[in-house]
C-alpha positions as CSV (number, residue, x, y, z in Angstrom):
1,M,35.8,-41.6,-16.8
2,R,34.7,-44.1,-14.1
3,K,32.8,-47.1,-15.5
4,K,29.4,-47.4,-13.9
5,F,28.7,-50.4,-11.7
6,V,25.2,-51.9,-10.9
7,A,25.0,-54.3,-8.0
8,G,22.0,-56.4,-7.2
9,N,21.5,-57.3,-3.6
10,W,19.0,-60.1,-3.2
11,K,19.0,-59.9,0.6
12,M,17.2,-63.0,2.0
13,H,15.2,-63.8,-1.1
14,G,15.3,-66.5,-3.7
15,N,15.1,-70.3,-4.3
16,L,16.8,-72.5,-6.7
17,Q,14.1,-72.4,-9.3
18,Q,13.5,-68.6,-9.1
19,N,17.2,-67.9,-9.1
20,A,17.8,-70.0,-12.2
21,A,15.2,-68.0,-14.2
22,L,16.3,-64.7,-12.9
23,L,20.0,-65.4,-13.6
24,E,19.4,-66.6,-17.2
25,R,17.4,-63.4,-17.9
26,I,20.1,-61.2,-16.5
27,K,22.9,-63.1,-18.2
28,A,21.2,-62.7,-21.6
29,G,20.2,-59.1,-21.0
30,V,23.5,-57.6,-20.0
31,S,25.1,-58.5,-23.3
32,G,26.5,-55.3,-24.9
33,L,26.0,-53.1,-21.9
34,K,28.8,-50.7,-21.0
35,C,28.5,-51.0,-17.2
36,D,29.8,-53.6,-14.8
37,V,27.1,-55.8,-13.3
38,A,27.2,-58.1,-10.2
39,V,24.7,-59.9,-8.1
40,F,24.9,-60.6,-4.3
41,A,23.1,-63.7,-3.2
42,P,22.6,-65.5,0.1
43,F,25.4,-67.9,1.0
44,P,23.6,-71.1,0.0
45,Y,23.1,-70.0,-3.6
46,L,26.7,-68.9,-4.3
47,G,27.4,-72.3,-5.9
48,Q,24.5,-71.9,-8.2
49,L,25.7,-68.4,-9.2
50,Q,29.2,-69.9,-9.9
51,S,27.6,-72.6,-12.1
52,V,25.3,-70.3,-14.0
53,L,27.4,-67.2,-14.4
54,S,30.9,-68.6,-15.0
55,G,32.1,-67.1,-18.2
56,A,29.3,-64.6,-18.3
57,A,29.5,-60.8,-18.2
58,V,28.0,-60.8,-14.7
59,A,30.1,-61.1,-11.5
60,W,28.9,-62.3,-8.2
61,G,29.5,-61.9,-4.5
62,A,28.2,-62.5,-1.0
63,Q,26.3,-60.2,1.3
64,S,28.6,-60.4,4.3
65,V,31.8,-62.1,5.5
66,S,33.4,-62.9,8.7
67,E,36.3,-60.8,10.0
68,H,38.0,-64.0,11.0
69,A,40.1,-66.2,8.7
70,I,39.4,-69.5,10.4
71,G,38.4,-70.9,13.7
72,A,35.6,-71.8,16.1
73,F,33.1,-69.3,14.9
74,T,29.9,-71.2,14.4
75,G,27.7,-69.9,11.6
76,E,30.3,-67.6,10.1
77,V,31.7,-67.7,6.6
78,S,35.3,-66.7,5.8
79,A,36.6,-64.7,2.9
80,S,38.6,-67.6,1.6
81,M,35.5,-69.7,1.5
82,L,33.8,-67.1,-0.7
83,V,36.7,-67.1,-3.0
84,E,36.3,-70.9,-3.5
85,F,32.8,-70.2,-4.8
86,G,34.1,-67.8,-7.4
87,C,33.1,-64.6,-5.6
88,R,34.8,-61.5,-6.7
89,Y,33.0,-59.0,-4.4
90,V,31.5,-58.9,-1.0
91,L,29.3,-56.4,0.8
92,V,30.6,-55.1,4.1
93,G,28.7,-52.8,6.5
94,H,25.3,-53.0,4.9
95,S,22.9,-50.9,7.0
96,E,20.9,-54.0,7.8
97,R,24.0,-55.7,9.2
98,R,24.7,-52.7,11.2
99,S,21.2,-52.1,12.6
100,L,19.8,-55.6,12.9
101,F,23.0,-57.6,13.7
102,G,25.0,-55.0,15.7
103,E,28.0,-54.6,13.4
104,T,30.0,-51.7,14.6
105,D,32.3,-49.4,12.5
106,R,35.2,-51.3,14.0
107,V,33.8,-54.7,13.0
108,V,33.0,-53.4,9.5
109,A,36.6,-52.2,9.1
110,A,37.9,-55.6,10.1
111,K,35.6,-57.3,7.6
112,F,36.8,-54.9,4.9
113,E,40.4,-55.9,5.7
114,A,39.7,-59.6,5.8
115,A,38.0,-59.5,2.5
116,Q,40.9,-57.7,0.8
117,K,43.5,-60.1,2.3
118,A,41.6,-63.0,0.7
119,G,41.6,-61.2,-2.7
120,L,38.0,-60.1,-2.6
121,I,36.8,-56.6,-3.6
122,P,34.8,-55.2,-0.7
123,V,31.8,-52.9,-1.3
124,L,31.8,-50.7,1.8
125,C,28.3,-49.5,2.7
126,I,27.9,-46.3,4.6
127,G,24.9,-44.1,5.4
128,E,22.8,-42.3,7.9
129,T,19.4,-43.0,9.5
130,L,16.5,-40.7,9.3
131,A,17.0,-39.4,12.8
132,E,20.7,-38.7,12.0
133,R,19.7,-36.8,8.9
134,N,17.0,-34.8,10.7
135,D,19.7,-33.9,13.3
136,G,22.0,-32.6,10.6
137,A,24.5,-35.4,11.3
138,T,24.6,-36.9,7.8
139,F,28.1,-35.9,6.9
140,S,29.6,-36.6,10.4
141,V,28.1,-40.1,10.4
142,V,29.2,-41.0,6.9
143,S,32.7,-39.5,7.5
144,R,33.1,-41.5,10.8
145,Q,32.1,-44.8,9.1
146,L,34.5,-44.2,6.2
147,A,37.3,-42.9,8.5
148,M,37.3,-46.1,10.5
149,V,38.1,-48.1,7.4
150,L,40.7,-45.6,6.1
151,D,42.4,-45.6,9.5
152,R,42.7,-49.4,9.5
153,V,43.7,-50.2,6.0
154,G,45.0,-46.9,4.5
155,V,43.8,-44.9,1.6
156,A,45.7,-47.0,-1.0
157,A,43.5,-50.0,-0.1
158,M,40.5,-48.1,-1.6
159,V,41.9,-48.7,-5.0
160,S,40.6,-52.3,-4.7
161,S,37.2,-51.5,-3.3
162,L,33.9,-49.8,-4.0
163,L,31.8,-47.6,-1.8
164,A,28.0,-47.5,-1.6
165,Y,26.2,-44.6,0.0
166,E,22.9,-45.9,1.3
167,P,20.7,-43.4,3.2
168,V,19.0,-45.8,5.6
169,W,15.8,-43.9,5.5
170,A,15.5,-44.6,1.7
171,I,16.1,-48.3,1.8
172,G,13.0,-50.3,1.0
173,T,10.8,-47.4,1.9
174,G,10.0,-46.2,-1.6
175,V,11.5,-42.8,-0.6
176,T,14.6,-41.9,-2.6
177,A,17.1,-39.2,-1.8
178,S,16.8,-36.6,-4.5
179,P,19.7,-36.6,-7.1
180,A,21.0,-33.4,-5.6
181,Q,20.9,-34.8,-2.0
182,A,22.7,-38.0,-3.1
183,Q,25.2,-36.1,-5.1
184,E,26.0,-33.8,-2.2
185,V,26.9,-36.8,0.0
186,H,28.8,-38.6,-2.7
187,A,30.9,-35.5,-3.3
188,A,31.7,-35.2,0.4
189,I,32.8,-38.9,0.4
190,R,35.1,-38.3,-2.5
191,R,36.5,-35.2,-0.9
192,Q,37.3,-37.1,2.3
193,V,39.3,-39.7,0.3
194,A,40.9,-36.9,-1.9
195,A,42.2,-35.2,1.2
196,L,44.5,-38.3,1.6
197,D,45.0,-39.1,-2.1
198,A,43.4,-37.3,-5.0
199,G,44.3,-40.0,-7.5
200,V,42.6,-42.7,-5.5
201,A,39.5,-40.5,-4.9
202,G,39.2,-39.8,-8.6
203,A,39.2,-43.4,-9.6
204,L,37.0,-44.6,-6.7
205,R,33.5,-45.7,-7.7
206,V,30.8,-44.6,-5.2
207,L,27.4,-46.3,-5.7
208,Y,24.0,-45.0,-4.5
209,G,21.7,-47.4,-2.7
210,G,18.3,-46.4,-1.7
211,S,15.1,-47.3,-3.6
212,V,16.8,-47.1,-7.0
213,K,14.3,-47.8,-9.8
214,A,14.3,-47.7,-13.6
215,Q,12.3,-44.5,-13.3
216,N,14.9,-42.6,-11.3
217,A,18.1,-44.3,-12.3
218,V,19.0,-42.1,-15.3
219,E,18.8,-38.9,-13.3
220,L,20.7,-40.4,-10.3
221,F,23.4,-41.9,-12.5
222,A,23.9,-38.6,-14.3
223,Q,25.3,-36.9,-11.2
224,A,29.0,-36.2,-11.3
225,D,29.9,-38.4,-8.3
226,I,27.4,-41.2,-8.5
227,D,29.0,-44.2,-10.3
228,G,26.1,-46.7,-10.3
229,G,23.7,-48.3,-7.8
230,L,23.4,-50.9,-5.1
231,I,19.9,-52.2,-6.0
232,G,17.6,-54.0,-3.6
233,G,14.0,-54.9,-4.5
234,A,14.4,-54.1,-8.2
235,A,17.2,-56.6,-8.4
236,L,14.7,-59.5,-8.0
237,V,12.8,-58.6,-11.1
238,A,14.8,-59.2,-14.3
239,D,13.2,-56.4,-16.4
240,D,13.6,-53.8,-13.7
241,F,17.2,-54.7,-12.9
242,L,18.1,-54.7,-16.6
243,A,16.4,-51.4,-17.1
244,I,18.6,-49.9,-14.3
245,C,21.7,-51.5,-15.9
246,Q,20.6,-49.9,-19.2
247,A,20.4,-46.5,-17.5
248,A,24.0,-47.0,-16.4
249,S,25.3,-47.8,-19.9
């Protein structure tokens, strides 16, 4: 049985005062829950997360990472730097990084590898746009994105990673893939990994990210191949985020 995982992606939100209140509520609220919980904050707040969450039942991570280990890359942050701030996880390939900042499948695969080399657990985000779904290309797009990483690092590397399926058309729109729609894609992702190694596929946790709320979390998380959620807006409201964590427990 795969343990559920709930990840809160703050995106570009927060300030020191708001963060402190939110983290204290989350830290207190996760006590006794049976799921893994992590929060992903903007780079400047990772030190605050380290200070507040050290020793708590909440892990933390960054929202992106450079594919480079060191060098003249102004504005970039390396995986080893994230490790120094206690990060255990890092998002790679989030749809906003792909669409707004031009990260290609090849760059995402390089970031995945760089994260693992530094000892981080990458959360690989994959998913299709509305146009791609309407064109019937959902499975080919998701398969291509995943294949680029598998080709670069090998299927064994997936043991130390998580996947997140995020249909781009459902992110921040209030529209959610139906549990059946989400399950269909999650099952296809697991089959693609199973074709290379059934054992790795069986243990791999695949999260759903796309307007997850307390109201739909229970039904989504009940699907056979959905192992938790990558939460956006609801992660900024302690009660909402904790309700989703409760649904995963």
